[in-house]
C-alpha positions in Angstrom: 0.2 0.1 -0.2 3.0 2.3 0.7 4.2 1.8 -2.3 1.3 2.2 -4.5 0.8 5.7 -2.4 4.6 7.0 -2.6 4.1 6.2 -6.4 1.2 8.1 -7.3 2.8 10.9 -5.0 5.4 10.8 -7.7 3.3 10.6 -10.3 1.8 14.0 -9.3 5.0 15.5 -9.0 6.0 14.5 -12.5 3.0 16.7 -13.7 3.5 19.4 -11.0 0.3 18.8 -9.8 -0.2 18.5 -5.5 -1.3 14.9 -4.4 -2.8 14.1 -1.2 -2.3 10.3 -1.2 -3.1 8.5 2.2 -3.6 11.8 3.7 -6.8 11.7 6.4 -8.4 14.7 7.9 -8.7 14.5 11.7 -10.5 16.2 13.8 -9.2 17.1 17.2 -11.7 17.8 20.1 -9.8 19.9 23.0 -11.1 19.9 26.4 -9.0 22.5 27.9 -6.7 25.4 27.3 -3.9 23.1 27.6 -5.0 20.9 24.9 -6.0 24.2 22.8 -2.5 25.4 23.3 -0.6 22.1 22.0 -2.5 22.1 18.9 -1.7 25.6 18.1 2.1 24.7 19.0 1.4 21.9 16.6 0.3 24.5 13.7 3.3 26.5 14.7 5.8 23.7 13.8 7.4 23.8 9.9 7.5 20.0 10.4 5.7 18.3 10.0 3.8 21.0 8.1 -0.1 20.2 8.7 -3.2 21.7 6.8 -5.5 23.0 9.6 -8.9 23.8 8.0 -9.9 24.4 11.2 -7.4 26.5 13.5 -7.3 25.8 17.0 -9.6 28.3 19.4 -11.0 27.0 22.3 -12.2 23.9 24.2 -14.5 22.0 23.1 -14.5 23.9 19.7 -13.1 21.2 17.1 -9.7 21.5 14.9 -9.9 20.0 11.7 -6.2 19.0 10.4 -5.5 17.6 6.8 -2.2 15.2 8.0 0.1 14.3 5.3 0.4 10.2 5.1 4.1 10.2 6.0 3.1 12.1 9.5 0.1 10.1 10.5 1.3 7.9 13.0 3.6 10.7 14.2 0.8 13.0 14.5 -1.4 10.6 15.6 0.5 9.4 18.7 1.4 13.5 19.6 -2.5 13.5 20.1 -3.1 10.4 22.2 0.0 10.6 24.1 -1.1 14.3 25.2 -4.7 12.6 25.6 -6.4 14.8 22.8 -9.6 12.8 21.6 -9.8 12.7 17.8 -11.7 10.7 15.2 -11.3 10.4 11.4 -13.1 13.0 9.0 -11.8 12.0 5.8 -9.9 8.9 5.2 -8.3 9.5 1.6 -8.2 12.8 0.6 -7.2 12.1 -2.7 -9.7 9.7 -3.3 -12.3 13.0 -2.4 -10.0 15.0 -5.0 -10.3 12.3 -7.9 -13.8 11.9 -7.4 -14.6 15.7 -8.0 -12.4 16.1 -10.5 -14.2 12.9 -12.1 -17.6 14.6 -11.8 -16.6 17.7 -13.1 -15.0 16.4 -16.2 -18.2 14.5 -16.8 -20.4 17.8 -16.1 -18.2 19.7 -18.4 -18.9 16.8 -21.3 -22.0 17.4 -21.0 -22.3 21.0 -20.7 -20.1 21.2 -24.3 -22.6 18.6 -25.5 -25.8 20.5 -24.7 -24.0 24.5 -25.0 -25.6 25.1 -21.5 -24.0 26.3 -18.2 -24.5 24.2 -15.3 -24.7 25.6 -12.2 -24.9 22.5 -10.4 -21.2 21.7 -10.4 -17.6 23.3 -10.0 -15.9 25.2 -12.9 -12.6 26.5 -13.8 -12.2 30.3 -13.7 -12.7 31.2 -17.4 -16.0 29.1 -17.6 -17.0 31.6 -14.6 -16.0 34.6 -16.3 -18.1 33.5 -19.3 -21.0 33.1 -17.3 -21.0 36.3 -15.8 -21.1 37.4 -19.3 -23.7 35.7 -20.3 -25.7 37.0 -17.4 -24.5 40.9 -18.6 -25.6 40.0 -22.2 -29.1 38.2 -20.9 -29.9 41.3 -18.6 -28.5 44.1 -19.9 -31.2 46.3 -18.6 -30.3 45.1 -15.3 -26.5 43.7 -15.3 -23.3 45.4 -15.5 -20.1 44.0 -15.1 -17.2 46.3 -13.6 -13.5 45.6 -13.4 -12.4 46.9 -10.0 -8.9 46.2 -10.6 -6.3 43.0 -11.6 -5.1 40.4 -9.4 -1.2 39.8 -8.8 -0.9 37.7 -12.1 -2.8 39.8 -13.4 -5.8 38.6 -13.9 -9.3 40.8 -13.6 -11.4 41.6 -10.4 -14.6 41.4 -12.0 -17.8 42.1 -10.3 -21.3 42.5 -11.5 -23.2 45.2 -10.7 -26.8 45.2 -10.2 -28.7 47.9 -10.8 -32.4 49.8 -11.9 -31.0 53.3 -12.7 -29.5 56.0 -10.5 -25.9 57.9 -9.3 -24.6 57.1 -6.3 -27.2 54.8 -4.8 -26.5 52.9 -1.7 -25.2 49.4 -2.1 -24.7 46.2 -1.0 -21.4 44.8 -1.3 -21.4 40.9 -1.6 -17.8 39.0 -2.5 -17.1 35.2 -2.6 -14.0 33.0 -2.9 -11.2 35.3 -0.9 -10.0 31.9 0.2 -9.0 29.5 -2.9 -10.2 26.4 -1.9 -13.5 26.9 -0.5 -15.3 26.1 -4.0 -18.9 26.5 -2.9 -18.6 29.8 -2.2 -17.6 30.7 -5.8 -20.5 28.1 -7.3 -23.2 29.9 -4.7 -21.7 33.4 -5.6 -22.5 32.7 -9.1 -25.7 30.7 -8.3 -26.8 34.0 -6.9 -25.8 36.4 -9.6 -28.1 34.4 -11.9 -31.0 34.6 -9.4 -30.9 38.4 -8.9 -31.5 38.6 -12.7 -33.6 36.3 -12.9 -35.9 37.2 -9.7 -35.9 41.1 -10.5 -39.7 42.0 -11.2 -40.9 38.4 -10.2 -39.7 38.2 -6.4 -41.1 41.6 -4.6 -38.9 41.1 -1.9 -35.7 41.6 -4.0 -37.6 43.8 -6.1 -37.8 46.3 -3.4 -34.5 46.2 -3.0 -33.3 47.0 -6.5 -35.4 49.5 -6.6 -33.8 51.4 -3.9 -30.3 49.9 -3.9 -27.5 48.5 -6.2 -25.9 45.5 -5.7 -21.8 44.8 -6.1 -20.9 40.8 -6.7 -17.5 39.7 -6.9 -18.0 35.6 -7.2 -14.2 35.1 -7.4 -12.4 37.3 -4.9 -9.2 35.6 -5.1 -8.8 34.5 -9.2 -4.6 33.8 -8.5 -5.3 31.1 -6.0 -8.7 30.2 -7.6 -7.1 28.6 -11.0 -3.6 27.7 -8.7 -6.3 25.2 -6.6 -7.8 24.3 -10.2 -4.4 23.1 -11.8 -1.8 22.7 -9.2 -3.0 22.5 -5.3 -6.8 21.5 -4.9 -5.9 23.1 -1.1 -4.5 25.9 -2.0 -5.9 28.8 0.4 -3.7 32.1 -0.1 -3.1 34.7 -3.1 -0.1 33.6 -5.4 1.7 36.8 -4.9 5.5 36.6 -3.9 6.7 37.0 -0.5 9.6 39.5 -0.2 12.9 37.2 1.5 10.9 33.8 1.7 10.4 31.1 -0.6 7.1 30.7 0.1 4.2 32.2 -1.9 1.0 33.7 -1.1 -0.9 35.8 1.8 -3.9 35.1 3.6 -5.8 37.7 2.1 -8.5 37.3 4.8 -5.3 38.6 7.4 -4.3 41.2 5.2 -6.7 44.0 6.0 -6.3 47.0 8.2 -8.0 45.6 11.0 -6.2 45.0 13.9 -3.5 43.7 11.4 -0.8 41.4 12.5 -3.1 40.6 15.8 -3.8 37.3 17.1 -5.3 34.7 14.6 -2.4 35.6 12.4 0.7 34.2 11.4 4.1 36.2 11.0 5.2 33.0 9.1 5.6 33.5 5.5 5.0 29.5 5.1 1.7 29.3 6.7 -1.6 29.3 5.5 -2.7 32.5 7.8 0.2 34.3 6.9 -0.9 37.9 7.1 1.3 39.6 4.9 4.2 42.2 4.8 1.5 44.8 5.6 -1.7 46.0 5.5 -3.8 45.8 2.3 -0.3 44.5 0.6 -2.4 41.9 -1.5 -3.3 43.9 -4.8 -6.6 41.9 -4.7 -7.5 43.3 -1.0 -6.8 47.1 -1.7 -8.6 46.7 -5.0 -11.5 46.1 -2.8 -10.7 49.1 -0.4 -10.2 51.1 -3.2 -13.7 50.6 -4.8 -15.4 50.7 -1.7 -13.9 53.8 -0.4 -14.4 55.5 -4.1 -18.1 54.4 -4.1 -18.7 55.9 -0.8 -22.5 54.9 0.1 -21.8 51.2 0.6 -24.0 50.3 3.6 -23.8 46.2 3.5 -20.5 44.2 3.2 -21.1 40.7 3.2 -18.5 38.0 2.7 -18.6 34.2 1.7 -16.7 31.7 3.0 -16.8 28.0 3.7 -16.9 25.9 5.8 -18.6 25.2 9.2 -22.4 26.9 8.5 -22.3 30.1 10.5 -23.3 33.7 9.7 -21.1 35.8 12.3 -20.1 39.8 12.8 -17.6 41.6 13.9 -15.4 41.3 15.6 -12.4 39.2 14.8 -9.3 40.9 16.0 -10.6 41.5 19.2 -13.2 39.7 21.6 -14.7 42.9 22.4 -18.7 43.1 20.8 -19.4 46.0 18.6 -21.6 49.0 19.6 -24.3 47.5 17.3 -24.0 43.7 18.4 -27.4 43.9 19.5 -28.9 44.8 16.1 -26.4 42.6 14.0 -27.4 40.0 16.2 -31.7 40.2 15.6 -30.4 40.3 11.7 -28.3 37.6 11.7 -30.6 35.2 13.4 -33.7 36.1 11.3 -31.3 35.3 8.1 -30.7 32.1 9.5 -33.8 30.9 10.7 -35.4 32.1 6.8 -32.0 29.7 5.8 -33.1 26.8 8.0 -37.1 26.9 6.5 -35.5 25.5 3.4 -33.6 22.5 4.5 -33.1 22.4 8.1 -29.7 23.5 7.7 -28.8 24.9 11.3 -26.0 28.0 11.3 -24.4 29.4 14.3 -24.7 33.0 15.1 -23.0 35.5 17.1 -19.4 37.7 16.7 -16.5 36.0 14.7 -14.5 36.0 18.0 -16.7 33.7 20.0 -18.3 31.9 17.3 -14.9 30.3 15.7 -11.7 31.9 16.5 -10.0 35.1 17.2 -8.4 36.3 14.0 -7.2 39.5 12.9 -6.9 41.3 10.0 -10.4 40.1 8.3 -12.5 41.7 5.3 -15.7 42.5 7.8 -13.8 43.9 10.6 -12.3 46.5 8.2 -15.8 47.3 6.7 -17.5 47.8 10.3 -14.5 50.0 11.1 -14.8 51.9 8.1 -18.5 52.6 8.9 -20.4 50.1 7.3 -22.4 48.7 9.8 -24.0 45.9 8.2 -20.9 43.8 7.8 -21.2 39.9 8.0 -19.5 36.6 7.2 -20.9 33.7 5.6 -19.5 30.0 6.5 -21.1 27.5 4.0 -21.9 24.3 4.3 -21.0 21.3 5.6 -20.0 21.2 8.9 -16.5 18.8 8.2 -17.4 15.6 7.0 -16.8 16.8 3.2 -14.9 20.0 4.8 -13.9 21.8 1.7 -14.5 18.9 -1.0 -18.0 19.5 -0.7 -19.8 17.6 -3.3 -21.4 18.9 -6.5 -24.8 17.8 -5.8 -25.1 20.4 -2.9 -23.9 23.5 -4.7 -27.4 24.2 -5.5 -29.5 23.3 -1.9 -26.3 25.5 -0.4 -27.4 28.2 -2.5 -30.8 28.6 -2.4 -30.5 28.4 1.3 -28.2 30.6 1.3 -30.4 32.9 -1.0 -32.8 32.9 2.0 -30.4 34.3 4.0 -29.1 37.3 2.0 -32.7 38.1 1.0 -33.5 38.4 4.7 -30.4 40.5 4.9 -30.9 42.9 2.2 -34.4 43.4 2.5 -33.8 44.3 6.5 -30.7 46.9 5.2 -33.4 48.2 2.7 -35.4 49.0 5.5 -33.1 50.5 7.7 -31.0 53.6 6.3 -28.4 55.0 8.2 
């Protein structure tokens, strides 16, 4: 078995593709602060380099870790020797990656034979961009494309603007895919874009929102990372910028905002998946959004879509003090997730980032809130860990449909509560 796994890994290296043969995703369940600290020490180690899908935070909060095959025994011994309870969430990461790739290929063949776009599968960047252009072409009176900048590797940061006319109207900002490997977020955002276009004049809630406000939707906030997650490393999270003085590539774009930059929950190690970057807004992808929001001047809601964990959160992440609007924000997320649960029964946890998930500095909605955008929210979509970042494509549409109900509830509230 070991020879087969090593042979598979060598093939992947030869083709320049990162493989995960025999890797497992373990769920550790620390029961006290000492065990949380042990897991944080494990995360900080350069060897073995582990991929934390869920970072250590508090006792009784699960920690999900992708462990390379070669390190499995030593990591399990480490956990057992410190009496940290764990279970196996994913037996073989590569098997799930391979299954996902097969489904994508079959779906793409089907799309080509029918000349139609399938929202129920994952797509490469160029297909997403083409679908965005098609939406603009089908609904030119409502939808336009705005390029707000370029990525590090010179890919366009394409935003869809939904507007019924007027200038400098109050606006709602929605982005997805700031972490490259969270593929259900880009897919959900694209489905949402199509739904907004289709539902205007048919859905009274959406129509009332668009008659008063504009919506700006960025389906792929980290295009370089997204492409790399398709071509080289399915588990890539960061941008693809070069880091001065390091051989490691990329910055965590959701630790790079000017909100408690460099504080707890962000790493100064350029090789870490949570590396905050050399300075706030060092990443052009982040800087482009900041500049757009500032230049617009009338954005009233800022919504960022991530996966996974089934959470809807509001500030703060960089500190554990509640914002002054916490009571109102809590009411909004409770109403939104109640609407979400009404469709398939999917349960979400809600609250401020620091208490619901973990302390994390340099995040986007902390920046937007501190900038004055009161209605700042972050979603963590399906699931709660069974599949993690490898959510099967047959869950894209249900995820998007239920998220849409939460988004509509949120947007309706924002429309009805101007400030």
